C-alpha positions in Angstrom: 25.0 16.2 10.2 23.2 18.5 7.8 20.9 17.7 4.9 18.0 19.3 3.0 15.4 16.6 3.6 15.4 14.3 6.6 13.3 11.2 6.0 12.1 9.1 8.9 11.3 5.5 7.9 12.9 3.3 5.2 9.7 1.6 4.0 8.2 2.1 0.6 7.3 5.8 1.1 10.7 6.7 2.5 12.8 4.9 0.0 10.7 6.0 -3.1 11.1 9.6 -1.8 14.8 9.2 -1.2 15.5 7.9 -4.7 13.2 10.5 -6.3 15.0 13.3 -4.4 18.4 12.0 -5.4 17.3 12.0 -9.0 16.3 15.6 -8.6 19.6 16.6 -7.1 18.1 17.2 -3.6 20.0 16.0 -0.6 18.4 13.6 1.9 19.2 11.2 4.7 16.9 8.3 5.8 16.6 7.2 9.4 15.2 3.7 10.2 14.6 2.1 13.6 14.9 -1.4 12.2 17.5 -3.2 10.0 17.2 -3.8 6.3 16.5 -7.5 6.7 13.5 -6.8 8.9 11.9 -4.1 6.6 12.6 -6.0 3.4 11.2 -9.2 4.9 7.8 -7.9 5.8 5.0 -9.7 3.9 2.9 -7.0 2.2 0.8 -6.3 -0.8 1.8 -7.2 -4.3 -0.4 -5.4 -6.8 1.2 -2.3 -8.3 -0.7 0.4 -10.2 0.6 1.6 -13.5 1.5 4.9 -11.8 3.8 3.0 -9.4 5.5 0.9 -12.1 6.1 4.1 -14.1 7.8 5.8 -11.2 10.0 2.8 -10.8 10.9 3.0 -14.4 11.6 6.8 -14.1 13.9 6.2 -11.1 15.8 3.5 -13.0 14.6 0.6 -10.8 12.1 -0.9 -13.2 14.2 -3.5 -14.9 13.3 -6.4 -12.7 9.6 -5.6 -12.3 9.4 -5.4 -16.2 11.1 -8.8 -16.4 9.5 -10.7 -13.5 6.3 -8.8 -12.7 3.0 -10.3 -13.9 1.0 -7.8 -15.9 -2.7 -8.2 -15.4 -5.1 -6.7 -18.0 -8.2 -7.7 -15.9 -9.5 -9.1 -12.6 -12.3 -11.4 -11.5 -15.2 -11.3 -9.1 -17.0 -14.4 -7.9 -20.5 -14.5 -6.4 -21.1 -17.8 -4.6 -18.7 -19.6 -6.9 -19.9 -18.0 -10.2 -17.0 -16.1 -11.8 -17.2 -13.0 -14.0 -14.3 -11.1 -15.5 -13.6 -7.3 -15.4 -11.5 -6.3 -18.4 -9.4 -3.5 -16.8 -7.5 -2.6 -19.9 -10.5 -2.4 -22.2 -12.3 -0.2 -19.7 -9.5 2.2 -19.0 -7.8 2.8 -22.3 -5.2 0.2 -21.9 -4.2 0.6 -18.3 -3.0 -2.5 -16.3 -1.8 -3.6 -12.9 1.3 -5.5 -12.2 1.7 -8.3 -9.6 5.1 -7.9 -7.9 5.6 -8.4 -4.2 6.4 -5.5 -2.0 9.4 -7.4 -0.7 10.8 -7.4 -4.2 10.0 -3.7 -4.6 12.0 -3.0 -1.4 14.9 -5.0 -2.6 15.1 -3.1 -5.8 14.9 0.2 -3.9 17.6 -0.7 -1.4 20.0 -2.1 -4.0 19.7 1.1 -6.0 20.0 3.3 -3.0 23.2 1.5 -2.1 24.6 2.1 -5.6 23.7 5.8 -5.4 25.3 6.1 -1.9 22.0 7.4 -0.4 22.6 7.6 3.3 20.4 5.2 5.4 20.9 5.0 9.1 19.7 1.6 10.3 18.8 0.7 13.8 18.3 4.3 14.9 16.9 4.4 18.5 14.9 7.0 20.4 14.0 9.1 17.4 12.5 12.5 18.2 11.8 15.7 16.2 12.2 19.3 17.3 12.0 22.8 15.9 9.3 21.8 13.4 7.9 25.4 13.3 11.4 26.9 13.0 13.6 27.2 9.8 15.9 24.4 11.0 14.0 21.4 12.3 16.1 18.5 13.7 15.9 14.8 14.0 17.6 13.5 17.2 18.3 9.8 17.8 20.8 7.4 19.2 23.0 5.1 17.0 25.5 2.6 18.4 25.0 4.2 21.8 26.0 7.7 20.6 23.7 10.7 20.4 23.1 11.9 16.9 21.4 14.9 15.4 20.4 15.8 11.8 19.7 19.4 10.9 17.2 19.7 8.0 15.3 22.1 5.8 12.3 19.8 6.0 11.4 16.5 7.6 9.2 13.8 6.0 7.6 11.2 8.3 7.4 7.9 6.5 7.5 5.9 9.7 4.2 4.1 9.6 1.2 4.1 11.9 3.1 3.5 15.0 5.9 5.9 14.3 6.9 9.1 16.1 6.3 11.7 13.4 2.5 11.9 13.4 2.6 12.0 17.2 4.8 15.0 17.0 1.9 17.1 15.6 -0.1 18.7 18.5 -3.3 16.8 19.1 -5.3 20.0 19.0 -4.3 20.4 15.4 -4.7 16.8 14.3 -8.0 15.4 13.0 -8.2 11.6 13.0 -10.8 9.5 11.1 -10.9 5.8 11.6 -12.9 2.7 11.0 -11.8 -0.6 12.4 -13.5 -3.6 10.8 -14.7 -6.5 12.9 -12.8 -9.1 10.8 -9.4 -9.8 9.3 -7.7 -11.7 6.5 -6.1 -15.1 7.2 -3.4 -15.4 4.5 -1.0 -18.1 3.4 1.9 -18.2 1.0 2.6 -21.5 -0.8 5.0 -22.6 -3.5 2.2 -23.7 -5.9 0.9 -22.3 -9.2 -2.1 -19.9 -8.8 -5.6 -21.1 -9.5 -6.1 -18.5 -12.2 -3.8 -16.2 -14.2 -5.6 -13.1 -12.6 -6.8 -12.3 -9.1 -10.2 -13.6 -7.9 -12.2 -11.6 -5.3 -14.9 -14.0 -4.0 -18.0 -13.2 -2.1 -19.5 -16.3 -0.5 -22.2 -16.8 2.2 -19.4 -18.0 4.5 -17.2 -15.0 3.9 -14.7 -13.3 1.6 -11.9 -15.1 -0.2 -9.0 -13.9 -2.4 -7.0 -16.0 -4.9 -3.8 -14.1 -5.6 -0.2 -14.8 -6.5 3.4 -13.5 -6.3 4.7 -15.4 -9.3 3.7 -18.2 -11.7 4.8 -20.7 -9.0 4.0 -18.8 -5.8 0.4 -18.3 -4.6 -1.0 -16.0 -2.0 -4.5 -16.9 -0.7 -6.7 -15.2 1.9 -9.9 -16.0 3.6 -12.0 -13.6 5.8 -11.7 -14.5 9.5 -12.2 -13.1 13.0 -10.0 -10.2 13.8 -8.4 -12.1 16.7 -8.2 -15.5 14.8 -5.3 -17.7 15.8 -3.4 -18.9 12.7 -2.3 -22.0 14.7 -5.9 -23.2 14.7 -5.8 -23.4 10.9 -3.6 -26.3 9.7 -3.1 -26.2 6.0 -5.7 -28.8 5.2 -8.4 -26.9 7.0 -7.4 -23.7 5.2 -7.4 -25.3 1.8 -10.8 -26.8 2.4 -12.3 -23.5 3.5 -10.7 -21.6 0.6 -12.0 -24.0 -2.0 -15.5 -23.9 -0.5 -15.6 -20.1 -0.7 -14.2 -20.0 -4.2 -16.7 -22.5 -5.4 -16.4 -25.9 -7.0 -15.3 -24.7 -10.4 -12.5 -22.5 -9.2 -11.7 -24.7 -6.2 -10.9 -27.6 -8.5 -8.2 -25.5 -10.1 -6.5 -24.8 -6.7 -3.2 -26.6 -6.3 -2.6 -27.5 -2.7 0.7 -27.6 -0.9 2.5 -26.8 2.3 2.3 -23.1 3.4 5.6 -21.4 4.4 3.9 -18.3 5.8 0.6 -17.9 7.6 -0.7 -14.8 9.3 -3.8 -12.6 10.1 -4.0 -9.1 8.7 -6.5 -6.8 10.5 -8.6 -4.5 8.3 -8.9 -0.8 9.1 -9.4 2.6 7.5 -7.4 5.5 8.9 -6.7 9.1 7.9 -5.1 11.9 9.8 -5.3 15.5 8.7 -3.4 17.6 7.9 -0.5 15.9 6.2 1.8 18.8 6.9 2.6 20.8 10.1 5.3 23.5 9.9 8.3 21.8 8.3 7.1 18.3 8.9 5.3 16.3 6.1 3.6 12.9 6.5 3.5 10.3 3.8 2.3 6.6 3.5 1.1 4.7 6.5 2.2 7.4 8.9 -1.0 9.3 7.8 -3.4 6.9 6.1 -4.2 3.2 6.1 -6.7 1.4 3.8 -8.1 -2.1 3.8 -6.1 -4.4 1.5 -9.2 -4.9 -0.6 -8.5 -3.0 -3.8 -4.6 -3.0 -3.3 -4.2 0.7 -2.6 -1.7 0.8 0.3 1.7 1.0 -1.3 0.3 2.7 -4.3 -1.2 5.5 -2.2 2.2 5.9 -0.5 3.8 6.3 -3.9 1.2 8.9 -4.9 2.2 10.9 -1.8 5.8 10.7 -2.8 5.2 11.8 -6.3 3.2 14.9 -5.2 5.8 15.7 -2.5 8.8 15.1 -4.8 7.3 17.5 -7.3 6.7 20.1 -4.6 10.3 19.9 -3.3 11.6 20.2 -6.9 9.5 23.3 -7.4 10.9 24.8 -4.1 14.5 24.1 -4.7 14.7 24.7 -8.4 12.2 27.6 -8.8 12.1 29.0 -5.3 8.3 28.6 -5.1 6.6 27.1 -2.0 3.3 26.7 -3.8 3.7 22.9 -4.1 4.6 22.3 -0.5 1.9 24.6 0.7 -0.7 22.7 -1.4 0.8 19.2 -0.6 -1.7 18.3 2.2 -4.8 19.4 0.4 -3.8 17.7 -2.9 -2.6 14.5 -1.3 -5.8 14.2 0.9 -8.0 14.5 -2.1 -6.4 11.3 -3.5 -6.3 9.6 -0.1 -10.0 10.0 0.4 -10.8 8.7 -3.1 -8.7 5.6 -2.2 -10.4 5.3 1.2 -13.8 5.5 -0.5 -12.9 2.8 -3.1 -11.4 0.5 -0.5 -14.4 0.9 1.8 -16.8 0.2 -1.1 -15.0 -2.7 -2.4 -14.7 -4.2 1.0 -18.5 -3.6 1.7 -19.6 -5.6 -1.4 -17.3 -8.6 -0.9 -17.2 -9.3 2.8 -19.7 -10.7 5.3 -20.3 -8.2 8.2 -21.3 -9.4 11.7 -24.6 -7.5 11.6 -25.5 -8.5 8.0 -29.0 -9.8 7.9 -30.8 -11.5 4.9 -31.9 -8.1 3.5 -28.4 -6.7 3.6 -27.1 -9.9 2.0 -29.6 -9.5 -0.8 -28.5 -5.9 -1.4 -24.9 -7.0 -1.6 -25.7 -9.6 -4.2 -27.8 -7.1 -6.2 -24.8 -4.7 -6.2 -22.5 -7.4 -7.6 -25.1 -8.5 -10.2 -25.5 -4.9 -11.3 -21.7 -4.6 -11.8 -21.7 -7.8 -13.8 -24.4 -6.5 -16.2 -23.3 -2.9 -16.5 -20.3 -1.7 -18.4 -20.5 1.7 -16.8 -20.3 0.1 -13.3 -17.4 -2.0 -14.3 -15.6 1.1 -15.7 -15.9 2.9 -12.4 -14.5 -0.2 -10.6 -11.7 -0.5 -13.2 -10.7 3.2 -13.1 -10.3 3.1 -9.4 -8.6 -0.3 -9.4 -5.9 0.6 -11.9 -5.3 4.0 -10.2 -6.7 7.4 -10.9 -4.6 9.7 -13.0 -2.0 11.8 -11.2 -0.2 14.5 -13.1 3.0 15.9 -11.5 6.0 17.8 -12.8 9.5 17.1 -11.5 11.2 19.9 -13.4 
């Protein structure tokens, strides 16, 4: 098989890139080790930056998110149960975020890819890359017990943290930066209306809590927990009690309780690998960076990679210039580190850390109080939360 761009991984980065390349008239094939049901069913983030929604609209997959997504013009912070509102739209010239589950995003992308006959090879086994520093890199794998090979101009690794693509880069050339947090998020999904029309990030002396949603009748709640917490030790009643305690009596009184249908622990980590390109291999999404879920940057950062890379490939194939692909790693990493900084900062002011003493706790509260009383501080938060500007040209 021969194609221009071989994409390893059919998650958000891989599928956004495949649809973008198809819209630009660039050939691609997507290789995925799992099946569609598995990838589409993974419970992930649900807050989309305006940049992400705009790309969905550009690609022609924005109809359902426009109809069903919940547009939020603001968000809330809570300090020991006392709520204050951050007006995102007013602070950023009208920018908003949209609550729309990643599972729904993937469904939209897959349905459209099927309509456009984009080639996706599901259940690919033993994926390996070769010839990365040559003019014809290849992807080798097994499918239905038969050996397969795809010859490419370029390969893009969108296969996540545990994938093979990043591991293909020689260790001597790869720099890894990582911070693993000593806690996680215990989250549940329940068919109940949300406690508030907008998200609530709560800092309580017992730990962080987040009141979120997937729709007007489906809520997503989290509480900070130990990294190795066993969800089985948290029956619904215990979870609801702890959540309401951390949200505070005023907010807790608005929480509608109900049976959960999903319960899991998400670890928190920050991870970046550099560079994001080696030879004819590019990395995008979780294959090269991970952020804590605080601040909702994960899928949005993957989409930013795709926009930069898509514009670079368009420049290469339409204008014959390699400037975009040569600058991809540098340009993408600038945005990655901005997102890492914001996610780290937002995590640091909302969570309880194991070594946090009374002095550190007072500083944390002082930081939150300062944000509450300062429009300038709220504007910095809002600009990062809705997504920093990203100008690209797909012509």
